[in-house]
C-alpha positions as CSV (number, residue, x, y, z in Angstrom):
1,M,-18.4,13.4,0.0
2,S,-14.8,12.7,-0.7
3,D,-11.9,13.9,1.5
4,T,-10.2,15.7,-1.4
5,S,-13.2,18.0,-2.1
6,E,-12.7,19.7,1.3
7,L,-9.0,20.3,1.0
8,G,-7.3,23.6,0.5
9,E,-5.2,24.4,-2.5
10,W,-1.9,22.7,-1.3
11,E,-3.4,20.3,1.3
12,F,-3.6,16.6,1.5
13,I,-4.5,14.0,4.1
14,G,-1.5,12.0,5.3
15,R,-3.2,9.3,7.4
16,R,-6.7,7.9,7.1
17,G,-9.0,10.0,9.3
18,G,-6.2,12.5,10.0
19,E,-6.2,16.3,9.6
20,P,-5.2,17.9,6.4
21,A,-1.5,18.6,6.0
22,R,0.2,21.2,3.9
23,L,2.5,20.3,1.1
24,V,6.2,21.2,1.7
25,P,7.3,23.0,-1.4
26,G,9.8,21.3,-3.6
27,T,12.1,24.3,-3.3
28,V,12.5,23.6,0.4
29,I,13.5,20.0,-0.3
30,A,15.7,21.1,-3.3
31,A,17.6,23.5,-1.0
32,V,19.1,20.5,0.8
33,P,21.8,19.0,-1.4
34,G,21.4,15.4,0.0
35,A,17.6,15.5,-0.4
36,R,17.9,17.0,-3.9
37,S,20.3,14.3,-5.1
38,L,18.1,11.6,-3.5
39,A,15.0,13.1,-5.1
40,E,16.7,13.1,-8.6
41,E,18.0,9.5,-8.2
42,A,14.7,8.2,-6.9
43,G,12.9,10.1,-9.6
44,R,14.9,8.3,-12.3
45,E,14.1,4.9,-10.6
46,V,10.4,5.4,-10.5
47,G,9.8,7.9,-13.3
48,F,8.6,10.7,-11.1
49,D,9.6,14.3,-10.4
50,F,9.7,14.6,-6.6
51,L,10.4,18.3,-6.8
52,D,7.3,19.1,-8.9
53,D,4.8,20.4,-6.3
54,E,1.6,19.6,-8.4
55,A,2.8,16.1,-9.2
56,V,3.7,15.4,-5.6
57,L,0.4,16.8,-4.3
58,R,-1.5,14.6,-6.7
59,M,0.5,11.6,-5.7
60,L,-0.1,12.2,-2.0
61,R,-3.8,12.6,-2.5
62,L,-3.9,9.4,-4.5
63,R,-1.9,7.6,-1.8
64,H,-4.5,8.7,0.8
65,Q,-7.3,7.4,-1.5
66,D,-5.4,4.1,-1.9
67,E,-5.2,3.8,1.9
68,Q,-8.9,4.5,2.3
69,E,-9.8,1.9,-0.3
70,M,-7.4,-0.6,1.3
71,F,-9.1,0.0,4.7
72,S,-12.6,-0.4,3.2
73,A,-11.7,-3.6,1.4
74,G,-10.3,-5.1,4.6
75,F,-13.3,-3.9,6.7
76,R,-15.9,-5.3,4.3
77,T,-14.6,-8.8,4.6
78,G,-12.6,-8.7,7.8
79,V,-15.5,-7.6,10.1
80,P,-17.9,-10.4,9.0
81,L,-15.0,-12.9,9.2
82,A,-14.2,-11.8,12.8
83,L,-17.9,-11.8,13.9
84,I,-18.8,-15.1,12.3
85,G,-15.6,-16.8,13.5
86,F,-16.2,-15.4,17.0
87,G,-19.8,-16.4,17.0
88,A,-19.0,-19.9,15.7
89,A,-16.4,-20.4,18.5
90,V,-18.8,-19.1,21.2
91,Y,-21.6,-21.3,19.9
92,W,-19.3,-24.3,19.9
93,G,-18.1,-23.5,23.5
94,G,-21.6,-23.0,24.8
95,V,-23.9,-25.3,22.9
96,A,-22.5,-27.5,20.1
97,Q,-19.9,-29.4,22.0
98,Y,-22.5,-30.7,24.4
99,W,-24.6,-32.3,21.7
100,E,-25.0,-36.0,22.2
101,S,-24.5,-37.0,18.6
102,G,-20.9,-36.9,17.4
103,R,-22.3,-36.7,13.9
104,A,-24.2,-33.4,14.7
105,Q,-21.0,-32.0,16.2
106,L,-19.0,-33.0,13.1
107,G,-21.7,-31.4,10.9
108,Y,-21.5,-28.2,12.9
109,L,-17.7,-28.0,12.7
110,T,-17.8,-28.7,9.0
111,A,-20.4,-26.0,8.3
112,A,-18.6,-23.5,10.5
113,A,-15.2,-24.3,8.9
114,V,-16.6,-23.9,5.4
115,V,-18.2,-20.5,6.2
116,V,-15.0,-19.2,7.9
117,L,-12.8,-20.5,5.1
118,V,-15.0,-18.9,2.5
119,L,-14.9,-15.6,4.3
120,L,-11.2,-15.9,4.8
121,G,-10.7,-16.6,1.1
122,L,-12.7,-13.5,0.3
123,W,-10.6,-11.5,2.7
124,I,-7.4,-12.8,1.2
125,R,-8.7,-12.2,-2.3
126,A,-9.5,-8.6,-1.5
127,A,-6.0,-8.1,0.0
128,V,-4.3,-9.7,-3.0
129,V,-6.3,-7.7,-5.5
130,H,-5.6,-4.5,-3.6
131,W,-1.9,-5.1,-2.8
132,G,-1.1,-6.9,-6.0
133,D,-2.3,-4.1,-8.4
134,P,0.7,-2.8,-10.3
135,V,-0.8,0.7,-10.5
136,R,-1.2,0.8,-6.8
137,Q,2.2,-0.6,-6.2
138,N,3.7,2.1,-8.3
139,L,1.9,4.7,-6.3
140,R,3.1,3.2,-3.1
141,A,6.7,2.9,-4.4
142,R,6.7,6.6,-5.3
143,A,5.1,7.6,-1.9
144,H,7.7,5.5,-0.1
145,R,10.5,7.2,-1.9
146,Y,9.0,10.7,-1.4
147,R,8.8,9.9,2.3
148,A,12.6,9.0,2.3
149,V,13.4,12.3,0.4
150,A,11.4,14.4,2.9
151,H,13.0,12.7,5.9
152,I,16.5,13.3,4.5
153,A,15.6,17.0,4.0
154,R,14.4,17.3,7.6
155,E,17.4,15.6,9.0
156,E,19.7,17.9,7.1
157,G,18.0,21.1,8.4
158,A,15.1,21.8,6.0
159,D,11.8,23.2,7.5
160,V,9.9,19.9,7.1
161,P,7.4,19.0,9.9
162,A,8.1,15.8,11.9
163,H,6.6,12.7,10.4
164,Y,5.9,14.5,7.1
165,P,4.2,13.4,4.9
166,H,2.3,12.1,7.9
167,Y,1.9,8.4,7.0
168,G,4.1,5.4,7.6
169,P,6.1,3.5,5.1
170,Y,4.6,0.7,3.1
171,P,6.5,-2.4,4.4
172,F,5.6,-4.4,1.2
173,A,3.7,-4.1,-2.1
174,A,5.7,-1.0,-3.0
175,T,7.6,-2.4,-5.9
176,Y,7.8,-0.1,-8.9
177,R,6.5,-1.7,-12.1
178,P,7.7,0.3,-15.1
179,G,5.0,-1.0,-17.5
180,A,2.0,-0.2,-15.3
181,E,-0.5,2.6,-16.1
182,E,-0.6,5.8,-14.0
183,A,-3.0,6.0,-11.1
184,G,-5.8,8.5,-11.3
185,L,-8.6,9.9,-9.3
186,P,-12.2,9.4,-10.3
187,D,-13.7,12.2,-12.4
188,G,-14.5,15.4,-10.4
189,E,-12.2,14.6,-7.4
190,E,-8.9,15.9,-8.7
191,Q,-7.7,19.2,-7.3
192,S,-4.4,21.0,-7.3
C-alpha cells in the first residue's frame, strides 16, 4: 500500500518514513512580500506556480515518492555490495591469505574483485539512472526552490513550521531542464 493512499486531503510526507505533514497554504506564503516575490521569480525559472496549493501538494508528494524510489534503488544494490564486500574481506583475512599457493590467492582476489566491481557498477548505474533523469531533476529543482520560498516566509514572520517542508535540500541533481516531461504518479495514487 502506498504512503499517499493514507494521507489526508492536504497532507504529504516530507521525509522517508516520517509522519504526514500539512501543507502550508499559498496564501500564508503570499502574505509575506519577500516570499511572494521569490515564489514568483522561482516560478518563472522552473515553470511552476509555488502559490498554487494543489500543484505544490502534488509536487511534494512526488518528491517523497522520488526519495522512496531513490532509497529503494540504493538499497537493492548497496546492501548486497556491502555484504559481499565485507564477506570477501573477512574470508581473505581468515582463510584465503593463508593458502599456500600464490596462484590460489590471486584467483580468489581476482574473483572477489570482479564480483565487487560488478556490484559496484550496478550500484553506480542505479544512482546515475535515478539522479540523472531530467524529469526527476526538474522535480528536485522545484522542491528545492519551494523549500527556499517556505524558509523565507518563516524567517519573515509567516506561520510556517520549522523545517517545513520537512526534508533537506538536494545538494546536487536538482538542475531544472526546460525540455523534460512532467513527473507523474502511477495511476490510482494521485490525491489532492
